[in-house]
GUDO-375328 format. One record per residue: residue in one letter; x, y, z of N, C-alpha, C, O, CB in turn. Coordinates in pm, whole numbers, plus 50000, padded with zeros to 5 digits. Glycine has a CB too. Example, Ala and Ser with C-alpha at 12.3 -4.5 7.8 and 13.67 -1.06 7.14 Angstrom:
2
a513194943150780512304955050780513204967050780514244966850846511314955350905 s512854977550708513674989450714512905000350787513415011450804514084994050572 
***
This chain:
137
m785234281212847785634289012959787104292812942787984284512920785394281413089 k787314305212952788644310512929789324312813064788754318813155788584323612847 i790554307913077791334309813200792154322513186792854324813087792254297413230 r792034330313286792794342713282794234340313326794504333813426792134353413372 t795114345513252796534345013289797034359213300796794367613213797374336913185 s797714361613403798244375113420799654375713364800454366513382798214379513569 r799924386113299801234387913238802094397613319802884405313264801094392813095 k801914397113449802724405713532804154400413536804394388413547802144406513674 r805044409413526806454405513529806884404113675806714413313755807354416013453 i807434392613708807904390413844809334395613852810214391713775807824375213883 s809524404313946810834410613960811784401214035811494397214147810724424214034 g812884397913972813884389414035814984397214103815914391314160814474380213934 t814904410414098815964418414157816014417114308817094418014367815794433014119 a814884415114372814884413614517815614400914557816374400914654813434413414572 l815394390314484816064377714513817544378414481818364373314557815414366314436 i817904384614372819304386014333820044394714434821174391614471819424392014192 s819424405414476820064414314573820314407214705821384408814765819214426814597 m819374399314750819524392214877820654382014868821444380714962818214385414916 s820734374814757821804364914744823164371814734824154366414785821564356114621 d823244383314671824504390814665824934395214804826114394414839824364402914573 v823984400014882824304404515018824804392915103825784394315176823074411115083 v824144381515094824564369715170825944365315126826794362015210823544358215154 f826194365114998827494361214946828594370714994829664366215034827474360814793 l828324383614990829314393415037829544392215187830674394115233828854407515002 l828514389215264828694387215407829564375115436830414375515525827334385615476 i829364364415362830194352515380831644355615349832534351715424829694341015291 i831894362615240833264366315204833874375315311835024373315350833304373415066 f833114385015359833614394015462833964386515590835014388815649832584404915492 l833094377415632833354369915754834564360815739835344359315833832134361715792 l834724354815623835884346215601837184354115602838194349615657835754338715470 l837164365815541838374373815535838704380615667839874383015696838254384215427 s837714383715745837964391015869838174381915989838594386616095836834400415897 s837894369115976838074360216090839554357116111840354357816018837284347116070 n839884353916232841264351416271841524336416264840954328716341841564357016414 f842384332316173842714318216157843994315216234845044313016174842874314516008 a843924315216364845094312516448845154297616478844144291416511845044320816580 t846344292016467846524278016502846964277316647847814285016691847554271116409 q846394268316719846734266816859847924257416870847964247016805845544261516942 t848894261316952850094253116966849874241217057850614231417049851234261517017 g848904241817142848654230517229847444233017317847144244417354849874227517313 l846784222317351845634223217439845954215617567846584205017562844354217717371 p845524220817680845774213517804844764202117820843744203617888845694223017926 i845044190917758844134179517766844834167917834846064167217837843634175317625 k844054159117889844574147117953844174135317865842994132017854844034145618100 l845164129117801844884118317708844514105517781845004103117892846094115817617 p843664097317722843324084617785844484074817775845334075817687842074078517720 a844514065417866845594055517871845254043617782844094040117764845844050818015 s846294037617726846124025817643847364017117655848484022117653845854029617494 t847154004117669848303995217682848853990917548849993986117540847913982917762 s848083992617442848543988217310849003999717221849273997717103847443980617240 s849114011617277849494023017193850994022917167851784017617246849084036317260 q851374028917056852774030017018853104044616996852284052316946853094021716891 n854304048417034854734062217016855164064116872856104057616826855894065917114 q854484072816801854774075116660855714086916636856164089016523853494077216585 a856004094516739856854106316723858294102016702858774092916770856734115716846 p858994108316609860394104816588861244109316706860924119016774860914111016458 q862324102016728863224105416837863964118316802864524119716693864224093816863 v863964127616896864654140316876866014139316943866104136717063863834152316932 l867064141316866868414141316919868824155716949868624164616866869414134716819 h869384158017067869734171517110871244173517098872034165617149869264174017255 v871624184217030873024188317020873114202217082872444211517038873544188216870 v873944203517185874104216317253875514221317227876494215017268873824215117408 f875614232617158876914238217120877304249217219876604259217233876864243916975 e878434247117287878964257517377880104264917310880094277217301879424251417510 n881104257417264882194263017185882744251917096882194240817096883324269117277 e883794254617022884284244816924884814232116988884884221716922885354250916840 n885184232617114885714220817182884714214717280885014204417340886984224317254 t883574220817298882574215717393881214215417325880504225417317882534224517521 i880864203517276879564201217214878954189217285879514178217283879674198917058 h877804191217348877144180517421876194173117328875384179117258876384186117545 f876314159617329875454151217247875364137417311876394131217338875984150217100 m874164132717335873914119317391874734116717517875414106517527874224108617285 k874684125717612875364124617741876884123917728877554118817818874874112417815 g877414128817618878864129317598879274143217554878454151217509879304118817495 v880564145917568881104158817526882044156317410882944147917418881844166117645 y881834163617300882604161617178883154174917130882724185617172881734155017069 s884124173917039884624185816970884094185516827883404176016788886204186516973 l884414195716750883974195916610884564184116532883944179216438884374209116543 d885754179616571886404168616499885754155116528885754146316442887874168116536 t885214153316647884684140216685883154139416680882594128516695885144136716823 l882484150516659881024150616663880404142716548879404135816568880514164916659 e880964143616429880364136916313880324121816332879334115416296881144140316187 d881384116016388881394101516411880314097416512879654087216496882774096916460 a880154105516616879124102516716877724103716656876824096016690879254111916838 l877544113416568876244115016501875964103316408874834098416402876204128116423 r876974098816335876784087416243876364074816318875584066816266878074084716164 e876894072916440876524061216520875044061416559874424050816571877384060416646 q874484073116577873084074416618872114075316501870904075116522872924086416706 f872634076516379871764077916262871044064816234871674054316218872584082316139 k869694065616228868894053816198868034055816075867894046615993868004050316316 s867474067716060866634070415943866644085315914867064093515996865184065315966 v866174088615795866124102615753865064110315832865114122615840865834103515602 d864114103115891863024109615965863444114316104862664121216170861874100215977 q864634110916148865084115516279865264130616278865644136616177866394108516319 v864984136616392865064151116405866224154616498866404148316602863724157016459 v867004164616460868104169416543867794183716584867524192316500869474168516468 r867834186116714867614199616768868954205216810869644199416894866604199416888 l869314216516753870584223116781870334235116870869564244016836871304227316651 s870994235316986870884246617078872234253317089873274246617095870374242017219 a872224266517092873464274217106873154286917183872014291517187874094277416967 q874184292617244874014305217315873684316317217874014315517099875284308717395 q873034326617265872644337817181873864344917124873814350217013871784347717260 e874964345017198876164352117156877054343917063878064349017016876954356317277 t876694331417036877514322816952877574328216810876574333016756876954308416952 e878754327416751878924332216614878124323516518878034311316535880414332416573 l877554329716419876734322716321877554312316245877054301416217876104332616224 q878784315516213879634306216137879854293216215879904282516155880984312816105 s879994294116346880174282016427878924273316425879014261116416880524285716572 v877764279616432876504272016427876344265416291875884254016282875294281216457 i876714272316185876614266616050877574254916034877234245115968876914277315944 r878754255716094879694244316087879094232016154879224220916102881034247916154 v878444233916269877814222516338876664217116254876494204916246877314226716478 m875884225816192874794221216105875324213315986874724203415945873954233116056 d876454217615931877064210015821877494196215866877354186515792878264217715765 l878034195215989878424182116042877194173116060877254161116033879164183716176 i876104178916106874884171116125874354166115991873934154615980873794179516198 r874384174615889873944170415755874884159815697874434150415631873864182515660 a876174161415721877144151615669876944137915733877284127815672878574156515695 a876404137615854876144124815920874894118115866874624106515899876014126916070 g874104125115783872934119115720871604124715764870564121215707872944104715746 f871594133315862870334139015911869874150115819870674158115771870494144316055 e868564150615794868004161015708867094170515784866934182115744867234154715595 k866504165815892865564174115969866304180216088866454173916193864334165716016 i866744192416069867504199516172866754212316205866304219516115868974202616125 f866614215216332866054228216368866864234216482867444227116564864574227016407 i866884247316485867624254616587866634258816695865604264816667868364267116526 a866964255516819866104259016931866194274016957867284279616966866484251017057 t865034280216969864974294517000863954296717111863284287317154864584302916873 r863854308817156862864312417257862114324617207862604332117122863524315017396 l860934326717261860164338517227860794350717293861234349817407858674336917270 p860834361917224861404373917287860504378717400859284377117396861604385117184 e861124384617500860364389917612859604402317567860114410417490861274393217732 k858394403517615857584415217579858074427217658858274426517779856074412617606 n858254438217587858704450517649857494459217678856864464417586859734457917558 n857164460817807855994468717844856254483617844855324491517836855504464517980 a857534487517852857854501817853857794507217711858344501217619859244504417914 r857134518417693857024524217559857684537317555857704543817450855584525617516 
***
């Protein structure tokens, strides 16, 4: 008894075309999606008595002028600020936030940043605000 075998060629183009379309759709969706990071969620965290605060202490330096620099509830000048910063230095992981008026000269802000670096701090950021949206066109 002879078994019949058909020698029909099975077309793989339909399967290849479908996989190409799916692959292209995945690429399109990945490229067109918006990868926005959220700055914060309004959540209420659960309470714990054994939790520890892991966030580094942020030290605030507020620069008004060369003779009035607020730091740790004290007023310092450019000459005395570095010593006060050295007293508060504990680790390289500490963060210093520098605030200054919008009209303050850039050179003055850079001098204060140099004093902060000379005291041993490496993580310094300048406080800014988001610009107001202008609705008039």
